[in-house]
C-alpha positions in Angstrom: -21.5 -10.0 -13.1 -20.2 -10.3 -9.5 -16.8 -11.7 -10.5 -16.3 -8.8 -12.9 -17.0 -6.3 -10.2 -14.8 -8.2 -7.7 -11.8 -7.6 -10.1 -12.1 -3.8 -9.8 -12.9 -3.4 -6.2 -10.3 -2.2 -3.6 -12.1 -4.1 -0.9 -10.2 -7.4 -0.2 -12.1 -10.6 -0.8 -13.1 -12.7 2.2 -10.9 -15.7 2.9 -12.0 -19.1 1.9 -13.3 -21.3 4.7 -14.4 -20.3 8.2 -13.4 -17.0 9.9 -13.9 -16.0 13.5 -16.5 -13.3 14.3 -13.9 -10.6 15.3 -12.1 -10.8 12.0 -15.4 -10.7 10.0 -16.4 -7.5 11.8 -12.9 -6.0 11.3 -13.1 -6.8 7.5 -16.6 -5.2 7.4 -15.3 -2.1 9.1 -12.4 -1.9 6.7 -14.7 -2.3 3.7 -16.8 0.7 4.9 -13.6 2.7 5.4 -12.5 2.0 1.8 -15.9 3.1 0.5 -15.6 6.3 2.5 -12.2 7.1 1.2 -13.4 6.7 -2.4 -16.7 8.6 -1.8 -14.9 11.5 -0.2 -12.5 11.7 -3.2 -15.5 11.6 -5.6 -17.3 14.3 -3.6 -14.3 16.6 -3.6 -13.8 16.1 -7.3 -17.5 16.9 -8.0 -17.3 20.0 -5.8 -14.1 21.2 -7.6 -15.9 20.9 -10.9 -18.9 22.8 -9.6 -21.2 19.8 -9.7 -23.1 20.5 -6.5 -25.9 18.0 -7.3 -23.5 15.1 -7.6 -21.5 16.2 -4.6 -24.7 16.4 -2.5 -25.8 13.0 -3.7 -22.5 11.4 -2.8 -22.4 13.1 0.6 -26.0 12.4 1.4 -26.3 8.8 0.1 -22.8 7.4 0.4 -20.7 9.3 3.0 -23.4 9.8 5.7 -24.6 6.2 5.4 -21.1 4.7 5.5 -20.0 6.9 8.4 -23.0 5.7 10.3 -22.1 2.1 9.5 -18.5 2.6 10.6 -19.7 4.0 13.9 -22.1 1.0 14.4 -19.5 -1.6 13.4 -16.7 0.0 15.5 -19.0 -0.1 18.5 -19.5 -3.8 17.9 -15.7 -4.3 17.8 -15.3 -2.5 21.1 -17.9 -4.6 22.8 -16.5 -7.8 21.3 -13.0 -7.0 22.5 -14.2 -6.2 26.0 -15.9 -9.6 26.2 -12.8 -11.5 25.2 
């Protein structure tokens, strides 16, 4: 259930009510950064235990994807900040 997962995540919940676009994008960027920190930790642990398959899966499917998303979202923040 979603509320059960929300209790265990390190990603802060969004505020109740309305939120401006810049803060929404910043929260999204932070969420991807949290995922990257955890994924890198898991990849290192898998590598230390010789589990190359798990390491490859984490690097290929989590780290690369979220690094790309961080780059895209960070670009949006820069463009947004230049407009204001």
